[in-house]
py3Dmol code that shows the C-alpha trace and the ligand (Angstrom):
import py3Dmol

protein = """\
ATOM      1  CA  MET A   1       7.935 -21.413  24.114  1.00  0.00           C
ATOM      2  CA  ARG A   2       9.165 -19.694  21.024  1.00  0.00           C
ATOM      3  CA  MET A   3      10.029 -16.052  21.295  1.00  0.00           C
ATOM      4  CA  LYS A   4       8.605 -13.849  18.641  1.00  0.00           C
ATOM      5  CA  LYS A   5      11.382 -12.203  16.718  1.00  0.00           C
ATOM      6  CA  GLN A   6      11.253  -8.490  17.144  1.00  0.00           C
ATOM      7  CA  THR A   7      12.449  -5.995  14.657  1.00  0.00           C
ATOM      8  CA  VAL A   8      13.319  -2.672  16.148  1.00  0.00           C
ATOM      9  CA  GLU A   9      14.451  -1.198  12.893  1.00  0.00           C
ATOM     10  CA  LYS A  10      11.828   1.117  11.511  1.00  0.00           C
ATOM     11  CA  HIS A  11      11.609   1.433   7.784  1.00  0.00           C
ATOM     12  CA  ASP A  12      10.459   4.477   5.993  1.00  0.00           C
ATOM     13  CA  LEU A  13       8.540   3.179   3.047  1.00  0.00           C
ATOM     14  CA  HIS A  14       8.341   4.935  -0.276  1.00  0.00           C
ATOM     15  CA  VAL A  15       4.574   4.826  -0.173  1.00  0.00           C
ATOM     16  CA  LYS A  16       2.039   5.847   2.385  1.00  0.00           C
ATOM     17  CA  THR A  17      -1.635   5.324   3.088  1.00  0.00           C
ATOM     18  CA  GLY A  18      -3.819   6.773   0.358  1.00  0.00           C
ATOM     19  CA  ASP A  19      -1.145   6.677  -2.319  1.00  0.00           C
ATOM     20  CA  ARG A  20      -2.026   5.440  -5.757  1.00  0.00           C
ATOM     21  CA  VAL A  21       0.321   2.635  -6.647  1.00  0.00           C
ATOM     22  CA  ILE A  22       0.891   0.151  -9.427  1.00  0.00           C
ATOM     23  CA  ILE A  23       1.850  -3.418  -8.696  1.00  0.00           C
ATOM     24  CA  THR A  24       5.048  -4.455 -10.428  1.00  0.00           C
ATOM     25  CA  ALA A  25       5.274  -8.129  -9.539  1.00  0.00           C
ATOM     26  CA  GLY A  26       3.170 -11.146  -8.746  1.00  0.00           C
ATOM     27  CA  LYS A  27      -0.285 -12.201  -9.849  1.00  0.00           C
ATOM     28  CA  ASP A  28      -1.658  -8.678  -9.686  1.00  0.00           C
ATOM     29  CA  LYS A  29       1.097  -7.190 -11.816  1.00  0.00           C
ATOM     30  CA  GLY A  30      -0.077  -4.073 -13.583  1.00  0.00           C
ATOM     31  CA  LYS A  31      -2.976  -3.490 -11.243  1.00  0.00           C
ATOM     32  CA  ILE A  32      -3.476   0.002  -9.891  1.00  0.00           C
ATOM     33  CA  GLY A  33      -4.933   0.656  -6.490  1.00  0.00           C
ATOM     34  CA  ASN A  34      -4.832   2.826  -3.416  1.00  0.00           C
ATOM     35  CA  VAL A  35      -2.734   1.955  -0.419  1.00  0.00           C
ATOM     36  CA  LYS A  36      -5.111   0.980   2.361  1.00  0.00           C
ATOM     37  CA  SER A  37      -2.454   0.669   5.011  1.00  0.00           C
ATOM     38  CA  VAL A  38       1.255   0.512   5.507  1.00  0.00           C
ATOM     39  CA  LEU A  39       2.968  -1.981   7.785  1.00  0.00           C
ATOM     40  CA  ALA A  40       6.278  -0.166   8.063  1.00  0.00           C
ATOM     41  CA  SER A  41       7.857  -2.589  10.509  1.00  0.00           C
ATOM     42  CA  GLU A  42       7.282  -5.470   8.114  1.00  0.00           C
ATOM     43  CA  ASN A  43       8.022  -3.490   4.978  1.00  0.00           C
ATOM     44  CA  LYS A  44       4.584  -4.370   3.693  1.00  0.00           C
ATOM     45  CA  VAL A  45       1.603  -2.579   2.279  1.00  0.00           C
ATOM     46  CA  ILE A  46      -2.035  -3.430   1.788  1.00  0.00           C
ATOM     47  CA  VAL A  47      -3.354  -2.297  -1.568  1.00  0.00           C
ATOM     48  CA  GLU A  48      -7.061  -2.006  -2.240  1.00  0.00           C
ATOM     49  CA  GLY A  49      -8.287  -4.854  -4.406  1.00  0.00           C
ATOM     50  CA  ALA A  50      -4.861  -6.463  -4.757  1.00  0.00           C
ATOM     51  CA  ASN A  51      -3.408  -9.681  -3.417  1.00  0.00           C
ATOM     52  CA  MET A  52      -6.849 -10.916  -2.459  1.00  0.00           C
ATOM     53  CA  ILE A  53      -7.151 -13.881  -0.179  1.00  0.00           C
ATOM     54  CA  THR A  54     -10.201 -15.785   0.971  1.00  0.00           C
ATOM     55  CA  LYS A  55     -10.559 -15.833   4.680  1.00  0.00           C
ATOM     56  CA  ALA A  56     -12.954 -17.688   6.913  1.00  0.00           C
ATOM     57  CA  VAL A  57     -14.769 -15.369   9.266  1.00  0.00           C
ATOM     58  CA  LYS A  58     -16.415 -16.524  12.449  1.00  0.00           C
ATOM     59  CA  PRO A  59     -20.012 -15.499  12.813  1.00  0.00           C
ATOM     60  CA  ASN A  60     -20.577 -12.807  15.398  1.00  0.00           C
ATOM     61  CA  PRO A  61     -24.282 -12.016  15.698  1.00  0.00           C
ATOM     62  CA  MET A  62     -23.568  -9.238  18.200  1.00  0.00           C
ATOM     63  CA  ALA A  63     -21.622  -7.350  15.557  1.00  0.00           C
ATOM     64  CA  GLY A  64     -23.976  -8.365  12.776  1.00  0.00           C
ATOM     65  CA  ILE A  65     -21.356 -10.548  11.135  1.00  0.00           C
ATOM     66  CA  GLN A  66     -22.777 -13.580   9.394  1.00  0.00           C
ATOM     67  CA  GLY A  67     -19.586 -15.519   9.077  1.00  0.00           C
ATOM     68  CA  GLY A  68     -18.381 -17.636   6.235  1.00  0.00           C
ATOM     69  CA  LEU A  69     -15.814 -16.913   3.603  1.00  0.00           C
ATOM     70  CA  THR A  70     -14.822 -13.400   2.790  1.00  0.00           C
ATOM     71  CA  GLN A  71     -12.398 -11.842   0.355  1.00  0.00           C
ATOM     72  CA  MET A  72      -9.821  -9.526   1.759  1.00  0.00           C
ATOM     73  CA  GLU A  73      -6.536  -7.947   0.829  1.00  0.00           C
ATOM     74  CA  ALA A  74      -3.380  -9.537   2.190  1.00  0.00           C
ATOM     75  CA  PRO A  75      -0.276  -7.472   2.918  1.00  0.00           C
ATOM     76  CA  MET A  76       2.306  -7.531   0.181  1.00  0.00           C
ATOM     77  CA  ASP A  77       5.936  -6.594   0.008  1.00  0.00           C
ATOM     78  CA  SER A  78       6.407  -2.882  -0.498  1.00  0.00           C
ATOM     79  CA  SER A  79       9.075  -3.583  -3.109  1.00  0.00           C
ATOM     80  CA  LYS A  80       6.328  -4.924  -5.364  1.00  0.00           C
ATOM     81  CA  VAL A  81       4.573  -1.602  -5.643  1.00  0.00           C
ATOM     82  CA  MET A  82       5.579   1.654  -7.215  1.00  0.00           C
ATOM     83  CA  LEU A  83       3.952   5.023  -6.970  1.00  0.00           C
ATOM     84  CA  TYR A  84       1.638   5.664  -9.860  1.00  0.00           C
ATOM     85  CA  CYS A  85       1.366   9.063 -11.454  1.00  0.00           C
ATOM     86  CA  SER A  86      -2.092   9.601 -12.891  1.00  0.00           C
ATOM     87  CA  SER A  87      -0.704  12.428 -14.980  1.00  0.00           C
ATOM     88  CA  CYS A  88       1.940  10.295 -16.726  1.00  0.00           C
ATOM     89  CA  GLU A  89      -0.241   7.195 -16.410  1.00  0.00           C
ATOM     90  CA  LYS A  90       2.889   5.342 -15.432  1.00  0.00           C
ATOM     91  CA  ALA A  91       4.774   4.061 -12.462  1.00  0.00           C
ATOM     92  CA  THR A  92       7.071   6.786 -11.305  1.00  0.00           C
ATOM     93  CA  ARG A  93       9.600   7.878  -8.771  1.00  0.00           C
ATOM     94  CA  VAL A  94       9.158  10.938  -6.669  1.00  0.00           C
ATOM     95  CA  LYS A  95      11.305  13.783  -5.602  1.00  0.00           C
ATOM     96  CA  HIS A  96      10.687  16.033  -2.677  1.00  0.00           C
ATOM     97  CA  GLU A  97      10.071  19.693  -3.122  1.00  0.00           C
ATOM     98  CA  VAL A  98       9.120  22.455  -0.782  1.00  0.00           C
ATOM     99  CA  VAL A  99       6.059  24.425  -1.813  1.00  0.00           C
ATOM    100  CA  ASP A 100       4.695  27.131   0.497  1.00  0.00           C
ATOM    101  CA  ASN A 101       6.951  25.839   3.257  1.00  0.00           C
ATOM    102  CA  LYS A 102       5.355  22.442   2.922  1.00  0.00           C
ATOM    103  CA  LYS A 103       7.193  19.371   1.853  1.00  0.00           C
ATOM    104  CA  VAL A 104       5.444  17.784  -1.083  1.00  0.00           C
ATOM    105  CA  ARG A 105       6.199  14.846  -3.280  1.00  0.00           C
ATOM    106  CA  VAL A 106       6.243  15.449  -6.989  1.00  0.00           C
ATOM    107  CA  CYS A 107       6.533  13.123  -9.933  1.00  0.00           C
ATOM    108  CA  LYS A 108      10.091  13.015 -11.229  1.00  0.00           C
ATOM    109  CA  LYS A 109       8.884  12.754 -14.793  1.00  0.00           C
ATOM    110  CA  CYS A 110       6.189  15.400 -15.131  1.00  0.00           C
ATOM    111  CA  GLY A 111       6.510  17.438 -11.944  1.00  0.00           C
ATOM    112  CA  GLU A 112       2.922  16.803 -10.919  1.00  0.00           C
ATOM    113  CA  GLN A 113       2.305  16.994  -7.174  1.00  0.00           C
ATOM    114  CA  LEU A 114       1.392  13.656  -5.717  1.00  0.00           C
ATOM    115  CA  ASP A 115       0.240  14.889  -2.340  1.00  0.00           C
ATOM    116  CA  VAL A 116      -3.169  16.360  -2.900  1.00  0.00           C
TER     117      VAL A 116
END
"""
ligand_1 = """\
1
ZN
Zn 3.989 12.215 -13.694
"""
view = py3Dmol.view(width=600, height=400)
view.addModel(protein, "pdb")
view.setStyle({"model": 0}, {"cartoon": {"style": "trace"}})
view.addModel(ligand_1, "xyz")
view.setStyle({"model": 1}, {"stick": {}})
view.zoomTo()
view.show()
């Protein structure tokens, strides 16, 4: 039996669920989408509409699932996405600022708040 390799190290990714990101590498380069979920332990993110794969789904009449082939997003390396600033209309880096005692992320280029 093969042991599953465990990573105890927890990464803090530069993006989080709901962020608007632009893809900087791979077949979806240049695509902009929202982060659907973050797999911090694997350093991966799932971006809406990006890195689509076709997956076979088993029919499950109880759940109303017909089965067949379905398109879904596959996790991709977090290094392939950058935060997207809709104000600059560019990929950007963020800096952290404290506004009203709350930590917010702002665009390094235009100062626009990214946490809304
Ligand atoms: Zn900006």
